C-alpha positions in Angstrom: -4.0 11.7 5.8 -1.2 9.4 6.2 -1.7 5.8 7.9 -0.4 5.6 11.6 1.1 2.7 12.4 1.7 0.8 15.5 5.4 1.6 16.7 7.1 -1.6 17.5 6.9 -1.7 21.3 3.2 -1.3 20.9 3.0 -4.6 18.6 5.5 -6.5 20.8 3.2 -5.5 24.0 0.1 -6.5 22.2 1.1 -9.6 21.0 2.3 -10.4 24.7 -1.0 -9.6 26.0 -2.9 -12.1 23.7 -0.4 -14.7 24.1 -0.8 -17.8 26.4 1.2 -20.5 27.2 3.2 -19.8 23.7 -0.3 -19.7 21.8 -1.7 -16.6 20.5 -5.5 -16.4 20.6 -7.6 -13.9 19.3 -8.8 -10.8 21.8 -12.2 -10.6 20.1 -13.4 -13.8 20.1 -10.7 -16.1 21.8 -10.1 -18.4 19.2 -6.7 -19.2 18.1 -5.3 -17.2 15.8 -2.9 -18.6 13.3 -2.8 -15.4 10.9 -3.6 -12.4 13.1 -3.4 -8.6 12.5 -2.9 -5.8 15.1 -5.9 -3.4 14.7 -7.3 -0.1 16.0 -9.9 -0.4 18.0 -10.7 3.1 17.5 -10.2 3.4 13.9 -7.3 5.1 12.4 -9.3 7.2 10.0 -11.6 8.2 13.0 -9.2 9.8 15.2 -7.4 6.7 16.3 -4.3 7.0 17.6 -1.4 4.3 17.4 -1.3 3.5 21.4 -1.5 0.6 23.4 -4.8 1.2 24.8 -6.3 1.4 21.0 -4.8 -1.7 19.9 -6.1 -5.0 19.8 -4.6 -8.3 18.3 -7.5 -10.1 16.0 -7.7 -13.2 13.9 -8.2 -13.2 10.2 -12.0 -13.3 10.3 -12.8 -10.6 13.3 -10.0 -8.4 11.7 -12.1 -8.9 8.1 -15.7 -8.0 9.7 -14.3 -5.0 11.7 -12.6 -3.6 8.5 -15.9 -3.7 6.9 -17.8 -1.7 9.4 -14.6 0.6 10.0 -15.0 1.5 6.3 -18.5 1.9 6.2 -18.2 4.5 9.5 -15.2 6.2 8.4 -17.4 7.0 4.8 -20.2 8.0 6.7 -18.2 10.5 8.5 -16.7 12.0 5.6 -19.8 12.6 4.3 -21.3 14.1 7.5 -18.3 16.3 7.8 -18.6 17.5 3.8 -22.2 18.2 4.6 -21.4 20.2 7.7 -19.0 22.3 5.8 -21.5 23.2 2.9 -20.1 21.0 0.0 -22.6 20.1 -2.4 -22.7 17.2 -5.0 -21.8 18.7 -8.3 -24.9 18.7 -10.4 -25.3 16.3 -13.1 -25.8 17.1 -16.8 -28.7 16.6 -18.6 -28.8 15.7 -22.2 -30.9 17.7 -24.4 -32.4 14.0 -25.5 -33.4 12.7 -28.6 -35.7 14.8 -31.0 -39.2 13.8 -31.1 -41.0 12.9 -34.7 -44.0 11.5 -35.3 -44.8 7.8 -36.3 -46.3 7.4 -39.9 -49.3 6.1 -39.9 -50.4 3.0 -41.5 -51.1 3.0 -45.3 -53.7 0.6 -46.9 -53.0 -1.2 -50.0 -55.3 1.0 -51.5 -53.9 4.2 -50.7 -50.4 3.8 -51.9 -49.7 0.7 -54.6 -46.4 0.8 -56.9 -47.1 0.0 -60.5 -46.7 -3.7 -61.5 -43.6 -4.6 -63.3 -43.3 -7.3 -66.0 -40.5 -8.9 -64.8 -40.5 -11.5 -67.9 -40.7 -9.4 -70.8 -37.9 -9.2 -73.8 -36.1 -6.3 -74.3 
């Protein structure tokens, strides 16, 4: 699904609505908006249309917080829709695992010893 952008006339109307005495303010927190974004009130991924009633001018901080929530809500809605349609997760493949072996028992020196070697014999 392609993202639906606001038209130029909607953007101009939102900026005019958020401007007081030539200064642009955030419509969420009311702070001076040096960097701002025009955001969908009802997210684009959740049936939000690019209309003036669904547009809001937000400062950078408010936009970041709202975007986090929107992404979370959109993902949850997609999972809910998939579950409703009967889509299941693919089963994970299980490996056959490692072969089992028995640990060797500890040997006493009396059970197994190597023959003595003479290292300093003349040949």
